[in-house]
N, C-alpha and C positions, 0 to 999 in steps of 0.2 A: 587886479582882482579878476577882471574878465578873462584874461589868459589863464589864470589859475583855475577858474571855474571850467574853462574848456578842457584843461588837462584832467581835472577830476572826472568829467564826463567821459573822456576818451579812455581813461583807466578803467572806469566802470564797464564800458562796452568791451574792452579787451579782456577784462576779467570774466565777463559773461561768455565770451568766445572760448576762453580757457576752460571754464567750467563745462561748457558744452562738449568740447573735444575729450576732456578727461572722463566725463560721464558716459559718453557714447562708447569710448574704448572699453571701459570697465563693464558696461552693460553687455556688450558683445562678448567680452572675455568670460564673464560669469555664465552666460548662456551657452557658450562653447564648452564650458566645463561639464555641462550636462549631456554632452554628445556632439560629435563633430557634424559639420554640414557635409552633405554628400559631396564626394570628390568630383573634380571637374571644374567648370567655369565658376560656379558660385563659391566653391571653396577657395579658389585662387583669388577671386575678387575680395573675399573677406580678409585674406592675408595682406593684400595691397592696401585696403582701407585701414586696417589696424596699424600697418607700418607708417602710413601717412599721418594717422592720428598722433602717433608717438612723436613724429617730427614736428607737427603743429604745436603740440604741447611744449616741446623743447623751445621752439621759436618764440612762443608767447611768454613763457617764463622769462627768457632772456630779455625780451622787449620790455617787459614790465619792470624788471629788477636792475638791469645794468644802466649805469650813468651814460649820458650822451651830451655832446657839446653842441648839437644842433639846436637852434633857437626854437624850431617848430616842433620838437619832439615832446612827447608827454610820457613820463615814467614816474615810478614811485619815488625815487630819490629826489627828483626835482620838486615834487609836491611837498615832500617832507621837509625840504629846506625852508619852507614858509614858516615852520614852527620854530626856526632859529631866531625869528624876529619877535622880541618880547611884546612890542606894541601890537603886532598882528594877533598874538595869542590873547592879549588883554581885550582886544576888540571882539574876538570870538566869545570870550567869557562874559563880556558885557552884554552882547547880543543874547546869549543864553539866559542871563539873569532877567532881562526884559521879558523874554518868552515865559519864564517860570512865574514871573509876577502876574502874567495874564491868565495862565492856565491853572494856577494855584495847586490844588491837591493832585491833579493829574501829573504834575512835574515830578512827584516823588517816585513814579514808576519808571522814570528815564534817567540814566546817569547824566551828571552835569558835564559841561564842556571840558572842565579841567580834568575830570576822571577819564573822559574819552581820549583826551590828548595824551595822558599818561599811558593809557592802555595801548594807544597807537604806537607810541615810542617803544614800548616793551615788545610789541609784535614785530616791529621793524628790527629791533635788536636781535630777536629770535631768528628772523629771516637772515640777517647778516651773519649770524653765528654759523650758518651753513655755507660759508664762503667757499670752502674747498669743493663742496658738491656743486655749487653754482659755477665755479671755474671749470669743472669737468663737463657740465652741461654746455657751457659756452664753448669749450673746446670741441665738443661733439657738433655743436651748431656750425662752428667755423670750419672745421677740418673734414667733416663727413657730410653735413647737410647743406652748408652754405655754398660749397663748390666741389667739383670732382677732384679728388686728390689721392695720392698714394702715401701721404705723410701722416695718416692717422693710424696709430698702432692699436691692435686689439686690447692690449693691457691697459690702455688709457680710456677705454670706452666707459661712459657713465652707466652705472647700474640703474635699473628701472626704479628700484625702491627709493633711490636718492632723488630721482625726478619727481616721484609721487610726493615725497616729503616736501620738496620745494613748492609743488603746486599748492598743497594745503597751507603752508606758511605764507605764500604769496597772496592767496585769497583771503586769509585772515587779516593781512595788512590792508588789502583793498577794502574789506568790510570796515576797518577802522577809519580809513580815509573817507568813506561815505558818511560815517557817523560824525566825524569832525568837520568836514568841509561842506557836506550837503545835508546834514542833519537827517539822514535817512538810515534806517535800520535795515541794511541789505544782507540777506542770507544767501550766499552763493551755493551753499550746500543744497538748497532747494532746487536750484538750477541743475546741479550735478545729479540729484535724485531723478529729476524729470527726464534728463537726457539718458540717464542710466536705463530707465524704462524703455526709452526709444531704441537704445542699442540692443536690449534683449528682444524687443519686438521685431527688429530687423532680422536677427538670427532665427527667431521662431517662424517668421514669414518665409525665410529661405528653406526651411525644413518642410513646409507644406507643399 
């Protein structure tokens, strides 16, 4: 249980990092749509930063989503395997019932543990349904970003909209994990919005 708790914490921190990179990129991009930064050093720096942000988003989505055989890794699939144990699920439901008995009326405003687990499984199924997109992102990570190679063909490059779709689906699963395993209503969209404002402010500052 202690190891599982550590995994949940690491997934939360990685999801916050993913939300930050995603938010800053789109904040910068939206601000750039309202006028380019003056050419020269600042403009070149913006291009480098945005390129690296895309790479970090791809790395973080892969790290959160793909299975690993390392015993010290933390990823979504490893955490979700805990829900395959009926006794573990029953323990979560029993714990939730005890909490509801203590807080009484307030409990009606919060979905119960069984509902949260069903929702988490549905979100996970939605993410896994994007397996072809995830394969392309993983190929991008392995063949273009992970090491220098000539074996990555242009026609196999992942489209950005596929990456953005995976980001949103991954963060929804991460929110479900927080609800089920940490009893915390975490909204990663709030982190995205905050970093989006920071990305816009960076571009606005370069224009001054």
